[in-house]
C-alpha positions in Angstrom: 13.9 -32.9 -0.7 10.3 -32.3 -1.6 9.4 -28.9 -3.0 7.3 -26.7 -0.8 3.9 -25.7 -2.3 1.5 -23.7 -0.2 -2.1 -24.7 -0.3 -3.2 -21.1 -0.1 -0.8 -19.8 -2.8 -3.7 -18.8 -5.2 -5.5 -17.0 -2.4 -2.2 -15.1 -1.5 -1.9 -14.1 -5.2 -5.5 -12.9 -5.2 -5.0 -10.9 -2.0 -1.7 -9.4 -3.4 -3.5 -8.4 -6.6 -6.3 -6.7 -4.5 -3.7 -4.9 -2.4 -1.9 -3.7 -5.6 -5.2 -2.5 -7.1 -6.1 -0.7 -3.8 -2.6 1.0 -3.9 -3.2 2.1 -7.5 -6.6 3.6 -6.5 -5.1 5.3 -3.5 -2.3 6.8 -5.7 -5.0 8.1 -8.1 -6.9 9.6 -5.2 -3.8 11.3 -3.9 -3.1 12.7 -7.4 -6.7 14.0 -7.6 -6.4 15.6 -4.2 -3.1 17.3 -5.2 -4.7 18.6 -8.4 -7.6 20.0 -6.4 -5.3 21.6 -3.9 -3.3 23.2 -6.8 -6.4 24.5 -8.4 -7.6 26.0 -5.1 -4.2 27.6 -4.6 -4.4 29.1 -8.1 -7.8 30.6 -7.3 -6.6 31.9 -4.0 -3.6 33.5 -5.7 -5.9 35.0 -8.3 -8.2 36.4 -5.5 -5.2 37.9 -3.7 -3.9 39.4 -7.0 -7.3 40.8 -7.7 -7.5 42.4 -4.2 -4.2 44.2 -4.9 -5.5 45.3 -8.2 -8.6 46.8 -6.6 -6.5 48.5 -4.0 -4.4 50.1 -6.8 -7.5 51.2 -8.7 -8.9 52.7 -5.5 -5.7 54.6 -4.8 -5.6 55.9 -8.4 -9.3 56.9 -8.4 -11.3 54.7 -10.7 -14.9 55.1 -11.9 -17.7 53.3 -10.1 -18.3 51.1 -13.1 -14.8 49.7 -12.8 -15.4 49.0 -9.1 -18.6 47.2 -10.1 -16.6 45.0 -12.5 -14.1 44.3 -9.8 -16.9 43.3 -7.5 -18.4 40.9 -10.0 -15.0 39.3 -10.7 -14.3 39.0 -7.0 -17.6 37.2 -6.5 -16.7 34.8 -9.3 -13.4 34.1 -7.8 -15.0 33.6 -4.4 -17.4 31.1 -5.9 -14.5 29.3 -7.5 -12.6 29.3 -4.2 -15.7 27.8 -2.4 -16.0 25.2 -5.1 -12.3 24.5 -4.8 -12.6 24.0 -1.0 -15.4 21.6 -1.6 -13.4 19.6 -4.2 -10.4 19.5 -1.9 -12.5 18.2 1.0 -14.1 15.5 -1.3 -10.7 14.5 -2.6 -9.2 14.3 0.9 -12.2 12.2 2.0 -11.7 9.9 -1.0 -8.0 9.6 -0.3 -8.7 8.8 3.3 -11.2 6.1 2.3 -8.8 4.6 -0.2 -6.0 4.5 2.4 -8.4 2.6 4.7 -9.0 0.1 1.9 -5.3 -0.2 1.3 -4.8 -1.0 5.0 -7.7 -3.5 5.0 -6.3 -5.3 1.9 -2.8 -5.3 3.4 -4.1 -6.9 6.7 -6.0 -9.6 4.6 -2.8 -10.4 2.7 -0.7 -10.5 5.8 -3.1 -13.0 7.4 -2.5 -15.3 4.4 1.3 -14.6 4.5 1.4 -15.7 8.1 -0.4 -18.9 7.2 2.0 -19.5 4.4 5.0 -18.9 6.7 3.4 -21.4 9.2 3.0 -24.0 6.4 6.6 -23.4 5.3 7.9 -23.9 8.8 5.9 -27.1 9.1 7.2 -28.3 5.8 10.8 -27.6 6.8 10.3 -29.3 10.1 8.8 -32.4 8.4 11.6 -32.4 5.9 14.2 -32.2 8.7 12.5 -35.2 10.5 12.5 -37.2 7.3 16.2 -36.3 6.7 17.1 -37.3 10.3 15.1 -40.6 9.9 17.1 -41.3 6.7 20.4 -40.5 8.4 19.5 -42.7 11.4 18.6 -45.6 9.1 21.9 -45.2 7.2 23.8 -45.2 10.4 22.0 -48.3 11.6 22.8 -50.1 8.3 26.4 -49.1 8.5 26.6 -50.2 12.1 25.0 -53.6 11.3 27.4 -54.0 8.3 30.4 -53.2 10.6 29.3 -55.6 13.3 28.8 -58.4 10.8 32.2 -57.9 9.1 34.2 -57.8 12.3 35.9 -61.1 13.1 34.5 -62.9 16.0 36.6 -63.2 19.0 36.7 -66.5 20.5 36.7 -66.8 24.2 39.2 -69.3 25.3 
């Protein structure tokens, strides 16, 4: 039996490599988005903690200079939060784009996979035809040998 070798095997390997690379890029984008979300959550937690601190200082009666410091720190935290929101949006957009690239590379590879499967089916079919032809020839030879070795019956 002749070994199967696809004509597009190198193309399939290339497409598989591109899909793997796209998956690695997508994984990196997901990690980047997760890190941005964690940083944003940390800033939001700090902002919430700061608000509680301001409330406690207001209840205990603090000087105006302390409130001014609180206000400056609050504005810093809000800027960080806004920057964090922007980073999360950018990271989510990059993750979405990388997912689209993964899907595109997967479709490209699957097209080649379907072609390889079709080639393999044709190869198997051709091999079965050749095997059947060989079996038929063997059966014909055996039959002709059996016919020639049988004694002739005379008709009297």
